Legacy VTK file of the C-alpha trace (Angstrom):
# vtk DataFile Version 3.0
C-alpha trace
ASCII
DATASET POLYDATA
POINTS 594 float
54.655 39.687 25.466
50.868 39.671 25.540
49.383 39.426 28.984
47.606 36.125 29.642
44.036 36.188 30.897
43.286 33.671 33.633
39.628 32.725 33.800
38.116 31.368 37.002
34.763 29.846 37.820
32.349 31.232 40.404
33.183 28.425 42.854
36.922 29.046 42.443
36.448 32.743 43.094
34.419 31.926 46.220
37.169 29.658 47.535
39.800 32.314 46.844
37.752 34.971 48.662
37.258 32.708 51.690
40.953 31.787 51.768
42.056 35.411 51.517
39.557 36.412 54.231
40.868 33.745 56.632
44.441 34.915 56.052
43.612 38.611 56.382
41.744 37.951 59.621
44.833 36.157 60.955
47.082 39.048 59.923
44.826 41.838 61.194
44.123 40.147 64.533
47.851 39.509 65.006
48.646 43.176 64.357
45.907 44.476 66.663
47.048 42.098 69.432
50.663 43.251 68.949
51.899 39.778 68.190
54.799 41.415 66.373
56.236 42.158 69.858
56.960 38.455 70.343
60.611 37.414 70.829
62.808 39.874 68.896
59.921 42.123 67.821
59.662 44.385 70.877
63.451 44.523 71.108
63.777 45.631 67.459
61.096 48.315 67.778
62.675 49.737 70.944
66.042 49.884 69.184
64.465 51.687 66.236
62.753 54.233 68.482
65.990 54.747 70.424
67.721 55.596 67.117
64.988 57.969 65.948
67.389 60.911 65.511
70.020 58.979 63.566
70.411 59.246 59.792
69.391 55.620 59.182
67.788 53.852 62.155
68.173 50.085 61.835
68.015 47.270 64.379
70.028 44.160 63.488
72.343 41.528 64.909
75.884 42.371 63.817
76.938 38.720 64.210
74.792 37.649 61.253
74.412 39.174 57.796
70.709 40.048 57.872
70.731 43.764 57.132
68.823 43.354 53.851
65.927 41.422 55.375
65.878 43.614 58.475
65.784 46.768 56.321
62.704 45.431 54.500
61.075 44.514 57.820
61.711 47.941 59.339
61.408 50.213 56.294
57.939 51.599 57.110
58.930 52.455 60.684
62.147 54.097 59.458
60.124 56.288 57.084
57.719 57.233 59.876
60.628 58.224 62.137
62.151 60.308 59.341
58.812 62.146 58.973
58.821 62.962 62.687
56.204 60.450 63.864
56.980 59.514 67.478
53.781 57.843 68.783
54.642 54.351 70.046
51.078 53.180 69.369
51.165 54.303 65.743
54.706 52.996 65.159
53.654 49.659 66.639
50.843 49.241 64.102
53.127 50.260 61.224
55.775 47.817 62.467
53.233 44.977 62.596
51.931 45.781 59.114
55.410 45.636 57.611
56.119 42.279 59.285
52.863 40.448 58.604
52.261 41.742 55.082
55.687 40.766 53.742
54.089 37.555 52.514
51.393 39.451 50.624
54.001 41.609 48.889
56.172 38.592 48.092
53.270 36.606 46.670
52.145 39.597 44.602
55.606 40.024 43.060
55.731 36.308 42.222
52.267 36.510 40.664
53.265 39.580 38.648
56.017 37.591 36.924
53.866 34.454 36.544
51.265 36.300 34.485
53.609 36.437 31.513
54.681 32.790 31.580
52.869 30.211 29.490
52.118 28.009 32.495
52.092 30.840 35.034
48.620 30.139 36.375
49.778 26.928 38.024
53.363 28.009 38.587
52.261 30.386 41.351
51.087 27.302 43.245
54.619 26.442 44.329
55.573 29.556 46.366
52.044 29.565 47.800
52.296 25.896 48.817
55.833 26.335 50.187
54.592 29.191 52.365
51.552 27.201 53.540
53.409 23.939 54.220
56.651 25.274 55.726
56.473 28.967 56.654
53.155 29.156 58.492
53.900 26.159 60.763
57.309 27.725 61.466
55.741 31.032 62.449
56.855 31.120 66.081
57.421 34.834 65.611
56.846 37.059 62.651
60.080 39.027 62.793
62.187 36.016 61.843
64.298 37.385 58.929
64.023 33.956 57.335
60.461 34.848 56.280
61.666 37.910 54.413
64.623 35.997 52.957
62.163 33.316 51.804
60.258 35.805 49.638
63.394 37.603 48.433
64.805 34.335 47.077
61.439 33.179 45.714
60.907 36.416 43.791
64.516 36.290 42.566
63.842 32.811 41.151
60.877 34.076 39.116
62.960 36.954 37.805
65.605 34.450 36.691
63.211 32.381 34.569
61.153 35.246 33.108
61.792 38.134 30.743
62.818 41.433 32.317
62.564 43.945 29.488
61.098 46.860 31.461
63.403 49.250 33.300
61.468 48.718 36.525
62.072 44.956 36.272
65.802 45.437 35.803
65.869 47.778 38.778
63.944 45.317 40.947
66.279 42.517 39.857
69.344 44.504 40.953
67.739 45.293 44.318
66.815 41.616 44.782
70.422 40.513 44.226
71.644 43.014 46.835
68.926 42.057 49.332
69.565 38.331 48.834
73.301 38.780 49.400
72.644 40.679 52.645
69.901 38.376 53.963
71.881 35.443 55.290
68.981 33.146 56.233
69.591 29.926 54.234
71.352 31.798 51.398
74.390 29.535 51.651
72.039 26.704 50.617
69.568 28.514 48.341
72.212 30.675 46.615
73.943 27.700 44.939
70.519 26.346 43.923
69.597 29.647 42.261
73.041 29.707 40.616
72.460 26.223 39.188
69.082 27.278 37.791
70.619 30.422 36.323
73.354 28.399 34.597
70.776 25.968 33.197
68.763 28.897 31.873
71.867 30.275 30.141
72.058 26.996 28.261
68.334 27.099 27.393
68.451 30.710 26.134
70.785 30.199 23.190
68.413 32.066 20.875
68.039 35.026 23.212
71.417 36.811 23.644
69.896 39.628 25.716
68.505 37.188 28.272
71.759 35.203 28.274
73.703 38.350 29.110
71.262 39.145 31.907
71.593 35.613 33.297
75.389 35.869 33.265
75.145 39.061 35.326
72.679 37.340 37.688
75.061 34.388 38.085
77.936 36.706 38.948
75.710 38.481 41.464
74.694 35.196 43.119
78.302 33.966 43.314
79.346 37.285 44.857
76.509 37.063 47.400
77.449 33.523 48.426
81.106 34.526 48.861
80.131 37.549 50.949
77.978 35.351 53.195
80.729 32.757 53.613
83.291 35.400 54.557
80.916 37.202 56.906
79.903 33.991 58.653
83.497 32.817 58.972
84.567 36.098 60.592
81.498 36.823 62.739
79.766 33.616 63.734
81.042 30.001 63.665
79.093 27.689 61.328
76.541 25.587 63.217
74.205 24.452 60.460
74.956 20.794 61.184
73.303 21.047 64.580
70.265 22.653 62.943
69.686 19.607 60.756
70.335 17.052 63.483
67.978 18.953 65.764
65.307 18.908 63.086
65.696 15.166 62.528
65.435 14.485 66.258
62.247 16.553 66.340
60.713 14.456 63.556
61.353 11.352 65.668
59.753 12.787 68.784
56.143 12.715 69.903
56.038 16.513 69.856
55.166 16.395 66.206
51.716 15.040 67.163
50.936 18.229 69.085
52.530 20.589 66.591
50.885 22.333 63.674
53.644 20.774 61.573
51.467 17.659 61.540
48.985 19.556 59.365
51.764 20.155 56.849
52.814 16.501 56.840
49.209 15.442 56.216
49.067 18.050 53.463
52.208 16.663 51.837
50.607 13.234 51.900
47.582 14.722 50.137
49.880 16.201 47.502
51.319 12.760 46.816
47.833 11.315 46.567
46.854 14.285 44.436
48.536 12.684 41.446
45.673 10.228 41.344
42.344 11.143 39.738
40.604 9.215 42.520
40.722 12.254 44.766
38.692 14.409 42.441
35.573 13.661 44.464
34.683 16.790 46.391
33.226 14.983 49.370
36.642 13.478 50.138
38.214 16.916 50.336
35.399 18.287 52.431
35.809 15.359 54.814
39.532 15.986 55.076
38.920 19.660 55.789
36.347 18.798 58.474
38.720 16.316 60.109
41.460 18.945 60.080
39.239 21.438 61.884
38.245 18.819 64.464
41.904 17.990 65.019
42.709 21.656 65.594
39.891 21.980 68.122
41.107 18.911 70.052
44.728 20.063 70.123
43.633 23.556 71.140
41.695 22.134 74.076
44.436 19.859 75.375
47.712 21.378 74.260
47.122 25.041 73.342
48.212 26.527 70.073
51.910 27.255 69.986
54.225 24.994 68.045
56.782 23.247 70.308
59.624 23.501 67.813
62.849 25.395 68.333
63.842 28.475 66.394
66.547 26.531 64.578
64.015 23.898 63.503
61.792 26.677 62.162
64.632 28.036 60.080
65.246 24.591 58.654
61.544 24.247 57.850
61.644 27.524 55.948
64.821 26.507 54.112
63.286 23.167 53.143
60.136 24.894 51.928
62.089 27.425 49.913
64.316 24.822 48.259
61.413 22.452 47.575
59.211 25.228 46.189
61.936 26.466 43.843
62.883 22.975 42.637
59.287 21.900 41.987
58.436 25.204 40.317
61.440 24.955 37.988
60.720 21.303 37.172
57.084 22.157 36.403
58.176 25.145 34.311
60.622 23.155 32.174
58.615 19.907 31.976
55.253 21.574 31.350
54.681 19.872 27.969
55.894 16.427 29.052
53.801 13.385 29.850
54.941 13.433 33.488
53.472 16.855 34.232
50.322 16.309 32.167
49.482 13.206 34.209
49.664 15.177 37.482
46.327 16.369 38.813
47.455 19.924 39.598
43.923 20.797 40.734
44.298 18.387 43.631
47.623 19.992 44.521
45.874 23.344 44.704
43.160 21.885 46.925
45.708 20.390 49.309
47.653 23.662 49.508
44.507 25.706 50.204
43.288 23.281 52.896
46.656 23.339 54.663
46.889 27.122 54.303
43.468 27.687 55.864
44.102 25.230 58.715
47.456 26.823 59.499
45.840 30.265 59.595
43.196 28.948 61.998
45.982 27.507 64.142
47.636 30.918 64.170
44.452 32.420 65.642
45.248 30.347 68.717
48.827 31.632 68.792
47.501 35.182 68.677
44.948 34.442 71.394
47.587 32.965 73.718
49.906 35.913 73.110
47.115 38.410 73.758
46.338 36.699 77.083
49.958 36.993 78.138
50.372 40.588 76.956
47.233 41.646 78.855
48.632 40.192 82.096
52.033 41.691 81.370
50.637 45.180 80.744
48.711 45.024 84.004
51.941 44.089 85.797
53.743 47.080 84.308
50.941 49.470 85.270
50.575 48.266 88.869
54.224 47.870 89.934
57.272 50.040 90.399
60.972 49.427 90.034
62.740 46.433 88.532
60.872 43.173 89.142
61.112 39.574 87.990
58.710 38.286 85.377
55.720 36.919 87.340
54.539 34.909 84.295
57.258 32.288 84.157
55.059 29.913 82.169
55.128 32.260 79.166
56.453 30.407 76.073
56.486 33.490 73.850
59.473 35.464 75.120
63.231 35.552 75.194
65.483 37.204 77.760
65.314 40.666 76.220
61.610 40.546 75.333
60.187 41.527 78.735
62.421 44.598 79.311
61.569 45.800 75.803
57.872 45.133 76.374
58.046 47.116 79.614
59.216 50.155 77.662
56.604 49.805 74.928
53.662 49.097 77.254
54.356 52.022 79.592
52.128 55.071 79.335
53.450 58.170 77.567
56.986 56.697 77.498
57.283 57.230 81.271
58.743 54.038 82.684
57.605 53.113 86.186
58.330 49.384 86.039
60.825 47.178 84.212
60.054 43.457 84.078
62.946 41.050 83.631
63.178 37.250 83.582
65.206 35.394 86.192
68.949 36.065 86.208
68.566 38.908 83.693
70.368 41.694 85.532
69.084 45.231 85.040
70.951 47.815 87.107
70.979 51.531 87.866
74.325 53.254 88.215
75.054 56.985 88.375
71.607 57.885 87.140
71.720 55.524 84.128
69.633 52.376 83.619
71.623 49.487 82.152
69.698 46.726 80.333
71.748 43.927 78.718
71.723 44.069 74.885
69.561 47.203 74.939
70.575 50.843 74.708
68.156 53.262 76.377
67.842 56.754 74.950
66.801 58.976 77.870
65.513 61.568 75.391
62.919 59.003 74.280
62.071 57.062 77.436
61.677 58.829 80.777
63.496 56.585 83.252
63.461 59.056 86.183
60.900 57.041 88.167
62.956 53.834 87.843
66.157 55.664 88.807
64.542 57.302 91.848
62.935 54.033 92.953
66.156 52.040 92.631
68.187 54.732 94.402
65.765 54.528 97.346
65.769 50.755 97.250
67.505 48.702 99.949
70.995 47.681 98.808
74.045 45.920 100.219
75.319 49.255 101.552
72.257 49.467 103.820
72.980 46.165 105.589
74.818 48.077 108.308
71.442 49.459 109.391
70.029 45.982 110.059
70.621 44.077 113.274
69.661 40.691 114.708
68.781 39.893 118.300
68.764 36.470 119.925
68.993 35.647 123.647
69.955 31.942 123.778
68.730 31.517 127.325
65.320 32.819 126.347
65.034 32.107 122.622
66.496 28.592 122.350
63.722 25.983 122.465
63.612 22.217 122.219
60.266 20.541 121.626
59.628 16.955 120.510
63.261 16.656 119.449
63.091 19.828 117.306
65.376 22.750 118.167
64.802 26.380 117.202
66.273 29.803 117.769
63.859 32.723 117.888
65.525 35.653 116.095
64.344 39.260 115.967
65.265 41.275 112.855
65.447 45.081 113.287
65.437 47.586 110.427
67.184 50.657 111.877
67.619 52.451 108.555
65.443 54.695 106.383
64.742 52.210 103.567
62.272 49.330 103.565
63.938 45.937 103.793
62.189 44.023 100.998
61.681 40.308 101.427
62.453 39.485 97.789
64.841 36.489 97.853
65.532 37.250 101.539
66.325 34.393 103.966
67.629 33.879 107.481
70.441 31.387 107.941
73.632 30.798 109.935
77.311 29.917 109.616
79.092 27.514 111.991
82.692 27.868 113.264
84.856 25.504 115.326
88.056 26.860 116.885
87.719 29.936 114.609
87.606 27.750 111.499
84.487 27.734 109.373
82.894 24.279 109.069
79.478 25.284 107.618
78.973 28.343 105.447
75.525 27.793 103.921
73.214 26.775 106.695
69.547 25.891 106.017
67.455 28.835 104.766
64.300 30.202 106.376
62.263 32.464 104.130
61.239 35.910 105.381
57.697 36.396 104.116
57.114 40.134 104.541
58.821 43.486 104.050
60.270 45.216 107.112
59.601 48.947 107.141
62.037 51.480 108.646
61.954 51.370 112.452
60.085 48.046 112.557
61.120 44.516 113.466
60.209 40.985 112.443
60.417 37.725 114.400
61.405 34.435 112.816
62.238 30.954 114.100
65.448 29.408 112.766
65.479 25.599 113.127
68.608 23.684 114.085
68.456 20.266 112.505
70.520 17.532 114.163
70.474 15.436 110.965
71.957 18.364 109.057
74.629 19.003 111.697
75.678 15.370 111.873
76.935 15.583 108.272
79.289 18.483 109.025
80.175 18.473 112.721
82.664 15.676 113.016
83.862 16.045 116.593
82.490 16.884 119.992
82.938 20.417 121.299
81.787 24.018 121.415
80.599 25.476 118.090
79.966 29.116 117.279
76.719 29.757 115.379
76.809 33.130 113.573
73.288 34.217 112.595
72.992 35.986 109.249
70.612 37.158 106.525
71.150 36.478 102.827
69.766 38.071 99.681
69.980 34.921 97.589
72.476 35.103 94.690
73.435 38.683 95.726
75.006 39.185 99.167
75.229 38.093 102.811
74.334 40.840 105.285
77.218 40.132 107.677
79.724 40.469 104.810
78.069 43.746 103.819
78.384 45.481 107.188
75.749 44.015 109.537
77.046 43.461 113.086
77.775 39.885 114.096
75.169 38.016 116.162
76.742 34.898 117.648
75.752 32.116 120.051
77.753 29.124 121.310
76.314 25.613 121.368
77.893 22.435 122.661
77.546 19.548 120.234
78.073 15.836 120.327
76.083 13.302 118.291
72.389 13.528 119.153
73.112 16.212 121.786
72.966 19.996 121.343
72.971 22.248 124.378
73.753 25.838 125.289
77.101 26.921 126.741
LINES 1 595
594 0 1 2 3 4 5 6 7 8 9 10 11 12 13 14 15 16 17 18 19 20 21 22 23 24 25 26 27 28 29 30 31 32 33 34 35 36 37 38 39 40 41 42 43 44 45 46 47 48 49 50 51 52 53 54 55 56 57 58 59 60 61 62 63 64 65 66 67 68 69 70 71 72 73 74 75 76 77 78 79 80 81 82 83 84 85 86 87 88 89 90 91 92 93 94 95 96 97 98 99 100 101 102 103 104 105 106 107 108 109 110 111 112 113 114 115 116 117 118 119 120 121 122 123 124 125 126 127 128 129 130 131 132 133 134 135 136 137 138 139 140 141 142 143 144 145 146 147 148 149 150 151 152 153 154 155 156 157 158 159 160 161 162 163 164 165 166 167 168 169 170 171 172 173 174 175 176 177 178 179 180 181 182 183 184 185 186 187 188 189 190 191 192 193 194 195 196 197 198 199 200 201 202 203 204 205 206 207 208 209 210 211 212 213 214 215 216 217 218 219 220 221 222 223 224 225 226 227 228 229 230 231 232 233 234 235 236 237 238 239 240 241 242 243 244 245 246 247 248 249 250 251 252 253 254 255 256 257 258 259 260 261 262 263 264 265 266 267 268 269 270 271 272 273 274 275 276 277 278 279 280 281 282 283 284 285 286 287 288 289 290 291 292 293 294 295 296 297 298 299 300 301 302 303 304 305 306 307 308 309 310 311 312 313 314 315 316 317 318 319 320 321 322 323 324 325 326 327 328 329 330 331 332 333 334 335 336 337 338 339 340 341 342 343 344 345 346 347 348 349 350 351 352 353 354 355 356 357 358 359 360 361 362 363 364 365 366 367 368 369 370 371 372 373 374 375 376 377 378 379 380 381 382 383 384 385 386 387 388 389 390 391 392 393 394 395 396 397 398 399 400 401 402 403 404 405 406 407 408 409 410 411 412 413 414 415 416 417 418 419 420 421 422 423 424 425 426 427 428 429 430 431 432 433 434 435 436 437 438 439 440 441 442 443 444 445 446 447 448 449 450 451 452 453 454 455 456 457 458 459 460 461 462 463 464 465 466 467 468 469 470 471 472 473 474 475 476 477 478 479 480 481 482 483 484 485 486 487 488 489 490 491 492 493 494 495 496 497 498 499 500 501 502 503 504 505 506 507 508 509 510 511 512 513 514 515 516 517 518 519 520 521 522 523 524 525 526 527 528 529 530 531 532 533 534 535 536 537 538 539 540 541 542 543 544 545 546 547 548 549 550 551 552 553 554 555 556 557 558 559 560 561 562 563 564 565 566 567 568 569 570 571 572 573 574 575 576 577 578 579 580 581 582 583 584 585 586 587 588 589 590 591 592 593
């Protein structure tokens, strides 16, 4: 078939250049700021580097069939590892390129097939608009395999409706069917849609037996892929798509949509509806809309910052909706091209709306990149200036999951020598027998030098060292009562060789009556400094009559056992510290020494 020539005016070329420049700036700035480390990104890259000596390094979640999309995402890094490239900095850039330029490759493949279709010039609008309206606002993190699955299914659609006479096209088509079947994201919904389109095309290609045969093979491939996904999901991960949709609907009802970049897409969809009318051909209207969009972005950036407050599941639904809508509209436009309905649509206005939304979403993403860069700068400084395993000091960070910070610690360390591992709260990293254990993450000691972490943790105060700590309290001297407030002055001695760190360390007491425990968790008093070997620390432990009145139900002598606690880990007395005990006589409103 003869290649169609698409002519453009000077103003159209200018708009295209500006649009491409805005997008490329977003992509390049995101790569340079390592935004591809967000969420699963750092985790995936660490897993790939850990597997550098394996035959086929690949990081994926075995509970979900995403190997096809993940392979596309990680292909460039895999090739670099196979060629012996080990520089984390270089691999990071390559990893970011492969993630952020998937959309460019996908759009190019769609455009390649559109060139040979009679109405191809406008047909390319639909994947472009679907990406602008639904993918970009869902871009909470670039590694999301749904983005890759989006383009796999979009390209597969164009291969279904176009001629594939060249050997390279037939080869690409076979690869697309395999990738689609092994890229679960939304395929259980989009697969049947592609199958329906394929069956309709079989009916429309009665005069072309070669194409009919190809479509039959495609249909069999799609059915096989859907079955594989159903079986894999049933045996690996319970279906939960219903909650995805209900969560998305609840989001649409909430006020969060007013501070989300999804609002730009909804306004854009409204423009598309209005775009049917010739009334919006006036350029000043579009310029005004663009100006208002930029002003809106600036206001939201000032008050609310730039990340979209939608959940990951909502983002996946957005991408699925965009994919399905783009495919349906593209197929309707393709088959109804010569009808009155399509000819009365002002497709130029649709293009304008898509470009405006696309540009505004890219500008919004600059803010996402800026916020991430601010966090990563603080995080890197934390890794460089600390030792051992510490909690994440940046708890306000909205860009990370539980395994992001440990992975980031590995990637942001100098020369792969790990001095500090940062973990969020309740994310337990441990050292045992010279091995560092990080949940969900395998550490290859041939790649990452963990000796500093191991040495630091081995010299770190542990429950076994509690026997070297003692408490001192002389009731006759250290018990005070002033203005109705009662306190015990307690001296803490560190008799061991390791520093007693004050992280989550508190003084408290237990209360016994006739050898039966009546209060286990007494009020906590925070210890606000480390206690070096051979040093001591004084602290006042209050005794609150209001607190005691809730637990001490009868008059008599009560034994107060003073103790230290490493919150959520261990009590010192249970771990070998000698008992420090005083006896107080109690009756309501009266506490006195015995």
